[in-house]
N, C-alpha and C positions, 0 to 999 in steps of 0.2 A: 113686542118689544123686549120682553123678558127672556124670550128663547133667543133672540139676536145677540143680546148681552152676554147670555150663557154661552153661546157658540163661540163669540168674539174672546171670552175669558178662556174657554177651552184650547182655541187656537194659539193664544199668546202663551198659556202655559206649556202647550205642546212645543212651541218654538223654543221656549226656555229650556226644556228638558233636551231638546235637540242640540242646543249652543252648549250647555253644560255637559252633555255627553261626548261631543267633538271635542271640547277643551281638555277634558279628562282622557280621552284617547290619544290626543296630541302630546300631552305631558308625558303619559305612560310609555309612548313610543319613543320621544326623546330620551327618557330614562334608560329604556331598553337599548337604544342606539349607544347611550354613553357607556353602559356597561358591558355590553356583549361586543361591539365592533370597535369601541376605541382601545388604545394602547395606555398602559399605566406604568410609570417608571418613578423611582424615589428621588428625593432631593439630592441624592448621590451624582445624579447625572443632570447636569445643566446647559441650557443653551448660553453660549458666551454672547454678551452684548456686542453690538457692532464696533463700537468704540475699541473695546479690548481687543477685538480681533485685529482691529486697525494698528493698534500698538504692536501687537505680536507680528503680524505680517510684515510691517515696515521694519521691526527690530529696533524701534525707538523704545527701549525698556528701561525703566528705572525700578529696580527690584530692592524691596526693603523686607525687614523681618526675615532674614537668610536662616533657612534650617538645612539639616543633612539628612537625606534619607538612604537608608540602605536597602537596595533593591532585593536582597535576600531575605528581607523580613517575612515571616510567614502571615499568612492570614486565613480565617477560618473557612470552612466548606461553605457556609451559609453566606459569608459575604462574597466569596467567589461565585456562587450560584446566583445571588442577587446582581452582582455587578453585570455578569453575561446578560441576564434577562433584562436588566434596565437598558442596556446598550441595544439589545436586540429590538425591544420595544419601540426605543428613542429613534433609531434608523427607520423601522418599518412606518412610524408615524411621521417623520420629518423628511427624510432623504426622499427626493422627488422621483428617482428612476431606479427601477430593478428590471433592466432590460437583458441584461446577461445571467443573472440569476433571480429567479421569482423569490417574492416574499416566504413563499411556503418552503421552497429549497434552503433559503437563509434560515428560517427557524428550525429546520431538521438539523442542520449544521450546528447551530446553537444549542440544541438538545443534545447532541453527541457530547459535547464538553461538559454540560451540566451532570449527564449521567456518569461522567468519568470520574468516579470517587477516589481522590488521591490528594496527597500534601501540595499545598499551593504556597507560592511566594507571591511577591509583587511582580518580578520579572517574569515568573511563569505565567501569570495572568495575563500580563502584557503582552507576552508572545503570543497566548491564545486568542487575544483580541485581534492581533495582527493578521494571524491566520483567517480568521473571520472576515476581516475587512478585505483581505485578498480574495477570498471566495466570491465576492460581488464583482470582481474583473473589473474595477473602475480605477483609473490613476489619480483621480481627483479625491478619492474617499479612502482615508487612511489615517493612522496614528501618527504622530511627530516623530522625527529621527532622535537617536539617541536610546534612552532606556534599555542599555545593556550593561552586562557586568564584566565581560571579557572581550577582547579583539585582538586578531592578528596584528603583529607590529609592522604591518606593511599596508601600503595604499596601491590599490590596482589600477590599470587602465585597460579598457576592452577594446581591441583592435580587430582588423579584418581576420587576421590570422592568430588570435587568440587572447588570453589575459597575460598581461605583463606586470611587473612590479616597477613603478614609477617612483615609490617613496617608501622609505624604510628606517629603523633605527640604525644608528652608525654602527652598532656591534654586529650588524647582519650586512654590511655595505656591499660585501661580496655578492650577495644575490640581486643587486640592484640592476635592473634592465633585463632580468632573466624572466623566461616564459614558464608560467606555473602550469605543470602539466597535471599534478595530482596532490591531494591532501591525505596523510596517512594511507599511502597507496590507493586511494580510491580516485579514479580519473576524474579530472576537473568538470567534464561533462556531466558526469553521474552526481558531483557534488552539486552543481548547479540544479540539476533535476530535483534532488532531494530537498535543497532549502527554497525551491521555487513556491512553495506554498506561503512564503512570507512576502513574495513580490505582490506588487500592485499593477495595475495597468489592463487597458482594454485588448491590447496585442502583444505578440511575442518579443516584439521589438522594444517597447518601451519598459516590459518586464524585464528584459536582459539588462537595461540600464540601472536597474533596482539590483540586480544581482551582483555588481561591483561592491556595493555596500553590504549586502547580505551574506556574501561568502566571507567575509572579513569577520563577522560577528560571531564569535565562539560560542555564545548561548545557542545561536542556532544549530551548530555544528555539533554540539554536544546532544541536543535534542534529536538529532537525527542520525545519532550513532556513529558520527564521523571522526570524532575524536573523543578521547577520554585521557585522564592523567593531566600532568601539567606541563608535558612537552609535546609538540606537534612537528611531524615530518613532512616537509615541503619537497616534493619532486620537482626540479627545476631543469631548464634547458638554457644554455648560455653559449654562444659562439660554436653551435654544433655539437655541444658536449651535455651529456644529461649527468646531474648530480643531486644529491641530497642534502637538504639543511634542516636542522632541529631548531625550533623556534620557541620561545616562551611567550605565551600570550600576555597582553597588557590588561591589567586590573582596573576596572573603573565600577566596582560594586558600589561605592558611596558616592551619591551625586549631590550637588548644593541647589536647592531650590530658594527662590525669593518670592515673596509677596508683592504682585504687581502694584504700583503707586495708585490705588484706588481706593476711595472711602466706601464704595458701594458693593465691592466684591471681595471675598477671600480666596482668589485664584492665585495658585503658586505656580511658578514657571521655572522650568530648568535652565541652568545656565547655559545657554547656546554656544557662547564663546568658548566653553570648555570642550563642546563637541567639535567645533570647526576648527579649533587650534590644537587639537590633541597630537596632531602630527607635525604641525608648524612650529616647531622649536629646535633649538640648537642641538638636540640629541638625533636630529633626523638628516637623512641625505636624499636628494632627488637626481633623477637622470636629467641630462641638459640637451634638449634636442637642439640642432644647429639654427633653427628657425620654427616659428609657429604659423601656421596657416592663416590663424584669425586671432585679432586682439580681442579676445572674449570679456576683457574687463569693461570694454566700452558697449553700451546698449545698442548703438548704432554708429556707423561712419561708412565714408565711401572713398573710392580712389579711381583715378582714370589710369588704366593700365593698356598700353598700345591702341590709344583711342578707344577702347572698350570701358564702359563704365560698370563698376562693381559696387553693389550695394550690401554692406555686411548689416544685416537686420538679427542683431542677437537676442533682443528682448523687447517684449510687446508692452513696455513700460517706458514713460518719458519723466524727465525731472527737470530741475534748472540748469543741470549740467549738460543733459541729453534732452533738448527741447525739440518736438517733432515739427513745430512750425518752422525753426531756424533749419532744421534738417532739411525739409521740404525745399526751402528756399534754395540750400546748398546743391541739391539734386537738380533743381530746375536749372541753375547756372550752369551747372556742368553738362547737362544735357544740351543746351543751346549754344555753348561756347566750344565743346568738344565734338559735337555732332557724332554720337557713338553709332556704330552699326550693329553692336550688340550690348544688351544690358544683362548683368548676370545679378540675381537676387540670391544671396547667400543665407539661407535659413537653418543651415545645419546645428547650429549652437542655440537655437531660440526655444527655450523651454516653456514659453507662453507669457500671459499677462492679460492686458486688456485688448479688446478687439476693435477698439475705436482709434487706435494709434495708425495702423498701416495704410486704411484708406487715402491718407494724405499722400503717401509715396506713390501708391498706386495710380491716383489720379495724375500725378506727374508724369509718369510712365506711359499712361493711357493716352494722353494729350500729345506726348511726344511721336507715339507711333501713328497716331491718324495722320499727323503732319509727315511722317517718315514711315510709310507702310512696310518697306522692306527691313525694318529693325528686327533683329532676332532677340528673343527673350529665353534666358537660360535660368531655371529655377533650381537651386540645389537643396536637397533633403537629407535627413538621416533619421535614426532612432531616437537621436536628441531632439529633433523637432516635435513639440508637442503642444497641447492645449490650443492657444489662441494662434498658434503657428498654422493650424488646420484652415480655418477660414482665410487667413493671409495667402496661403498656398492656393487653395481652391477659389478664391475670388479672382486671382492672377490667371488662373488657367481659364477661368470664365471670361475674363475681361479681354486678354491680350492675344494678339495672332501669333504665328511663327514661334511657338513656344515649345520648348523641350526640357522635360525633368530628368535631373541627374543626381545621382548620388546611391544612397540607399534607402530600403523601405522605411517608410514613416514610422515614428513613434506615435503620432496622433491618429486618432479613429476617424473614418470616413462616416460612422453611422452617428445618429443622434446620441448626444452625451451631455453632461453636465460640468459647470465650472466648480472650483473650490472656493465657494463664497459665502460658507457658513461653517460655524465650528461648535462643538459641545465639549463639556470638561467634566471628567470624573475626579470627584473630589478625594475619594480614599486612595486613588492612585496617582493623583496630581498629573493627569494625562489628558492632552488635548486630541481631539480627532476632527478632521475638515469632513465636511459632507456638503451636497449641493441642494438647492432650492428652486434653480432654474434650469431649463432644458435648452441646450444650443442645438438646433434643427440645422444639421449639415447635409442631409440628403440632397443629392445634385438633381433629384427629379422634381424637386419643389420650386426650380428656378428654369428660366430661360437659358437653354445649354446649347445654343448653336455652335459656339465655338469650344465647346467641350470635349475632353478627350477622355471617352470611356474606358478605354484600354488600360489606363492606370489605376481603376479602382478594382481592389481585391476585397470583395463582400465577405468572402468566407473567411479571410485573415484580417478583415477589418483595419485595412491600411492602404495607403497610396503607394504604388509602386514606380520607380523611375523608368523612363525610357532607356537609359543607359546606366548600368550599375558602375559606380567607381568608389572604391574606399580606399582609407590608408591601412598599409600594412605597418608593422613596427618599424622596418627599415624605413619606409617612407616618412613616418613620424619623426624619427631621429634625424634626418636630413632636411626636414621641412618640405618634402615633395607632396604635391596635392594632385592625386589623380582627377577628381572630380572638377576641380577648376581648371585643370590642364586641358581637359576634353571640352569644357565649355567655351574656353578662350581659343580653341582650335581654328585653324585658317580653313574654313568649308569651302572655299572657293564658289564658283557657280554651281548651284544643287538642282536649277530647274532641268527637267526631263529634254525640254526642246532645245537648249542650249548644248545640252550634252551630247545629243544625237547630231545637232549641227556641228560641233566641234569634232565629233568623231568622223563625220563625212569629209571635212575639210581636211583633216589629217591625212586621209587616204588619197586626196588629190595631190 
């Protein structure tokens, strides 16, 4: 009996030791993982609560405790390095996808800036962060607009045949409508290439959309040694004549920030109204086209034109004024009353939003085509088509028959991507950055693609290509001519091969 009790005691002791050893090893492993594989960042970089992000994105902002910040204020090397490192670690830990640039490559880019010992200001640091964000090649990940100290006194528009001045200060009214050829004798194509490091986007098309804004920011131009001094020379073309105009940049060195009306945070936000309205004042003049091809101030609307139905889908958002339920009813009514032979879906001005809005429109079109199988579907896209416009376009291509894509190469990606569904804040810079925590799977191979048109996919360029390219020139823009819509609404006649042969034979008799 004694021996049995001793053996039992020994067995229990052994099990206890094993259990203690296991717990100890587990705790040590967790500690090791925490310190060795985790990322650390200071309180200077903080996640933005969802309700604050909602306030910012909707623009329903009540700013209190206003302060003025001089963006030329110097910061120490230590603060600069810590900020870069904090942002690096935050994104590596929280941003969900590094498909175009790996985490390792991103870290190397950050290290380059940290090792560059020089004088830093707030605006310098922000520009460096924008370059780092751009290196990830994602359109939804990036820092907010604004945060510059100088800007060209012009607004640009990018069309098929180049950059044109669509708005400018009154003192430069003679350059309105001119084509921009060069800045300080550097060709505009080279200027675009030099400042492209500040562009966001998965492909070249959406990046060029960001070029419009970034070419105007003189801070970018100075850093890339395109301009120096207080006067900038623009090389322009108007009415077939080339001429030069010296302009003085507008100064925005000091910006007003206000504390968001929240008891739980000390987040300060830039006065966005100042950014948006900086050229919308009595001191500016604009070109006046005869007609615009789309009423872009409307989220969505429709019209019947020569018995064809045109659906202008400009935004993947609905609200009290533009309600998707009411709009779907409107489409249903027009479909069955007008009985169109062609349905045009214009997505050229849709920058995205929610993916849950468009299916209501697609359902109405799909049910109508089932009952009217000869109905033609025309989808118009451009480099402005982005984000949630991708699933809208590709769902239409997957669902509908007799479909043709018209316009220009898409701004949206065809590979897996992320939305702009989260935000972090850098307290020292009063700067916000969007990042993603969800992946949107867009790969067509994941779904039944019986009706899908593979030739429209350009995987190397990460974009959707149209069946027929049609874009506005400046002349088209000014007279309200719409090549893409004209082609979509063309009278195609009888396109069946059998009927064409039959018609040919009969014509010979």
